[in-house]
N, C-alpha and C positions, 0 to 999 in steps of 0.2 A: 649566197652573196652577202647576206647579213652577217654571217659568222666571219667571213673574210674581212668585212669592214670593221668589225669589232676587234679582230686581231691586229689590224693595222693601227687602230686607235690605241690599243694597249701597248704596241711597240713604240709608238710616238709619245707615250706617257700621258695621253689624253683620256684614257678610260681606266677606271678602277673597278674591277669586278665587285659586286656586292658581297659584304661579309656573310659568311655562313654562320648562323647562330649556333652557339655551343649547345650540345644536347644536355638537357637537365638530367642529373643522376636519378635513377629510380628511387622512389621512397623506400626508406628502410622498413623491412617487414616488422610488424608489431610482435613484440615478444610477450609471451604469457607473463602475467604478473608485473608488467612494467608500470602499472598504475599504482602499485602498492607502496605506501610510505614506509620509510625505514623505522619510524617510531611514532608514537601518538603526539609527542610534543607537549607543550604547556597548555593547559586549559584556560578558559575565560569563565569566571564565575558571575552569574547573574542573580541578584538578590530579589526574591519575590515575597511580597507581603499579601496575606489573605486574611479574611476575617476569622475569628476564633471558631466559628461553626462552618468552616470550609476545609477542604482537603484537596491539594493538587494531585491529579491522577495520571496525567500524561503530557508529553511534549511532542509537537509535530513541527515539521519544517517544509515549506514549499520549495519549488525548484529555483527560486531566486534568493534564498537565504533568510526570508522572513520566517518567524516561528510563532507558534501559538501554544498556550498553556491551558489545559482543561482543568477546571476546579469544580469539585463536587460540593455544592452548597446545600447544607442540610439544616438551615436556620428557618424551619417552618414550611418553606415551599418546595424543598427537595428538588432543586434544579441544577443544571450544569451552567457554570459560568465559563465563557470561552473568550480569552483575551489574546489578541494578535499583536505582534511586535515587529518592528522593522529590524533588519539585520544588525543595526547598531544598538538594539535593545530599547528604543523608544516605543512607547505604547501607541498603538494605532486605534483599536476599538475594542470594546467589551460588549458581548451580547449574552443573553441567558435564554435557555430553552430546554425542553425535555428531549435531549438528543439521544438517538440510538447509536449513531456512528458519526465520526468526523474524519474527513480525509484531506490530506495535503494535496494540492494541485500544482502544476507547473507554475501557476501564478495564483496565489491566494488559497483559500480553503473552502470546503463544502461540508455541510452537515445535514443529517436527516433526523427529523423528529417524528415520533408516532405517539398519538394519544387518542384513546377511544377508537373511533372509526375514521380517523383522519391521519394522513401522512403529509409532511411538509418537507420541502428541500430548500436549504438556505445556501447562499454563497456570500463569502466575505467581501466580494466585489460589489454586492448590492445592498446587503444588510437585511432586506425584507425577504419573505418567502418567495422564491421564484416559481414554485410549482406546488400545487396542493391537490391531494386526492381525498375526496369526501366519500366515504363508503356508505353513508346513510345508515341503514339497519345492519350493515355488514360489520363484522369484527375483523379488523386487519392488524391485530397485535403481533402476528407472526411475520416478522419482516427481516429480510436479509439484504445487505448492501455490499457493494464492491467498488473499488476505485479502478478507473481506467488509467493504465500507466502513461498514456499519452495525454491525459487530461480528461476528466469527466467522472461520472458516477452512474452505476447501474443499480436498480432496485428490483427486488422480487418480493411479493407479499401474497399471503393467503387471505382472501376475502371469503368469509363464511357467514351464511345466513342461518341463525340458530333455529328458526321455526321449521326449516326444511332440511337442515343439515347439508344443504347444497353449498359447494365451495368452488372457488376459482383461484388458480395460481396465476397472478398477473405480473407483467414485466414492463419496465420503462427505463430509458437511458437518457443521459443529459450531458451537455458539454461542461467545461470547467466553470463557466459563469452561471450555470444553472438552467440554461436554455434546453428545452426538450428536443431531442433528436427525432423522435417519431412518436406516434400515438401509442397509448398503452396497449399491450398485447396480452391476450389470454393464452397461456402456453399449456395449461392442463386444467381439467375439470374433474369433479368427483366428490366423494365424501371428504370432509375436512381432515379426518385423521389419516386419509390416504395421501395427502399432499404435504404433510408437515412431518419433520422440520424441513427447512429449505437452506441450501448452501449455495452461494453465488460467487463466481470468480470471473475475471476479465483478462484476456490475453494482451500481449503487447501490441497486437493488431487491432484491439478493440472488440473482439468477438467474446460474447459472454456465455457461460455455461451455468445452468441451474440444475442442481441435484436435489432430489426431493423424495420423500417416502418415509413411512413410519412402520417399525422403528428404523432408524438410520443404520443400525448395526445388522440389519437383515442381510441374507446372502445376496439379494438383488435390490438395488435401488434404481430409481428412474432418473433420467436426465434428458436435457434438451438444450441444443445450442441456439443462440440468437446472434446474428451478424451485427456488425457495428451500425448498419443501416436499418436494423429492426426486422430483418427477415428470419423467421424461425426455421430451424431444421426439423427433421423427423424425430419423434420421441424414441428413446431407446432404454434398454435395461443394462445396468452396469454391475458386473459381478465383482464384489469386493471380498468375498468370503475367505479366499486363500491368503489375503494380505492383512486382515485385521489382527492387531496384537492380542496376545492372550489376556492381557490385563486391560483390555479396552473398557472404558467407562462410558456407557451410553448416556449418562447425565452430563458429561463434560462437553456440552455443545460449544462452549467458547473456545475449545481447543481444535475444533474442526475448521479447516481453512482450505480454500482453493487459491493458491498463490501463482502469479505469472512467472514464467521462466524465460530466459533470453532466447531460447530456441523456438518460441512461439507456443509452447504447450502450457498446461497448468499442472501444478504439483498439488496433490491431495494429501492433507494431513488429517488424521482421525485420531481423536483421543490423545493428541500429543505426538503421534508417530506418523512420519511421512511414508505413506503406504504405496505411492506410485505416481505416475504422470499420465496425462491425457492429452494427446495431440489435438490441435484445434480442428473441430468438425468431426472428430472420430468418436467411436463409442467403446473403445477398449482401454483398459487400465494397464499401462506398462510398468515394469519395476522402476522404482526410484533409483537414480544414480547413487553410487556408494557415498559420495560426499554429502548427499542430502539424507539418505536413509539412516545415517548414523547421527543425525541431528535431532534426536527426540527432544520434545518440549522446548525447542529453540525456534527463534524467529528467523525469517529470511528476508533480506532487503537487497534490491538491485542498486548497485553503486557505480561510481566512476563513469557516469554517462553510458551505462550499459556494457561496461567492460568486465564486470564481475559481480560477485555477491558478498554480502556480509552475513555471517551466521552468528547468533548471539542469544544468550538468555536474557529476556526482558526483566527478570526479577533479580535484584541485587540482594543477596541474603544478609541476614544480620551478622555483623562482624566481618563482612567481606569488604576489603579495602581496594582491591584491584579486580576488574572484570575483564575476561578475555573476549575478543572478537575475532572469529576465524574468517579469513579472507580467501575466497576461491575465485579463480579466473573463470571467465565464461566458457572456456574449453573444458572445465572440470578439474583443472590442476589446482591442488592445494598450494596456496602462496605463502602465507605467514599468519601467525596469530599475534595480534596486537593486544596489549593490556592497557587499560585506561584506569587512572587513579580515581576511585569513586568515593573519596572521603575528604572531609575538611577537618572538623574536630571530632567526628564520630564516623565509624564505618558501618554502612548499611543500617537498616534495609532501605531499598529505594528501587527505582526503575531505570532501565536503559533503553534508548531508542536511537535509530539512525534516520536522519532526515533525507528529503529528496535532493538537497544540494550537497549531501555528503557530510553534514555536521553530525557528530555524535553527541548525544545529550544524556546526562545522568541527573535524574531528579532525586536529590538527596533528602534524608529525613529532616523534619523540622528541627531547628536549632534553638528556638526561643520565642518568647512573646514580648511584644513592645507596644504599649498604648492600645491594647485590645486587638492586636494583629499577631498572626503567626508568621515567623520569618523562615523561609525555605530557600535553599540554594539550588539553582539550576546550573549545573556545570556543563560547559560547552567546549567542544573541540571544532571550531568553525572550519568547514570545508575539508575536513581530514580525509574523507573518502570521495572527494569530488571527481 
């Protein structure tokens, strides 16, 4: 009856059927490497002045484009000077501490200090230490720290009591503002030499892996996963004997890295060589993908909002005027190699870094002195790999 009534209204011109909305076209599929710029473009130079007894060592960038310069101050107190800047280059704050590690966060920066039997965690959002561990008679100098790709910091340290040789490997994690996520956790116990050294990494899901054991170049090292909420997994042994490079240098601990990959795993670098990957929660070392296995002594950075990677050497050699950055899609497809001009009046030496907001930084060699200060250029390509 209702249908007949509507048809009569339509015939008399009194009823207009509602318009059918047009179907939206499906989104275009994302093409590999569609985030890669055609070229590096023109840089922006930032002039930095430091004291004559200071040396700029690194440049970091948070996820909002603010950046920070670390300066090693050796004028008697041998401390780190850490200055943060807004994206436009205006200075925000300068702090000093005995930092072991500094990490860029989605917003701001965090730093870890260790001295004697104390560990402190700082956040640029607050300025004061947000967390402090006092070991008393314990020696906690052996400290490892890792950044959480989603914001935060994870710490693992060996607390050893010299009178008994008893040692504990402890763990704690924090959000990007320095707030502690869960109480400290003992993840291993034993003699101190059996727990040291420690290597720590955190996946893109926030799960952390602590690898430990001495010597690190042994056939088997020990490991344990800790979830983002602080729940420990079972201890396990990891066989790395078949993947160690022949020229492995057991003393080059600064070249050992657990880096997050976009598939949720961690990539293990030992002695400068990427030897394999470990899936979150697993206890097996898988072969590193070809694009990473061939990147010996190179750094790995997640860029373009998680759409790919930048692979580069952090060291700009003497006489080097252009530094290559290899760009790889998250699918593993090699995209392009960009070159950035790392010179003003002189070429190299210097350091190269890639920030959380995609800015490429080249810390160039000092160019001169003025009124008791050393002048250094920080060359920036803002948001190049955003």
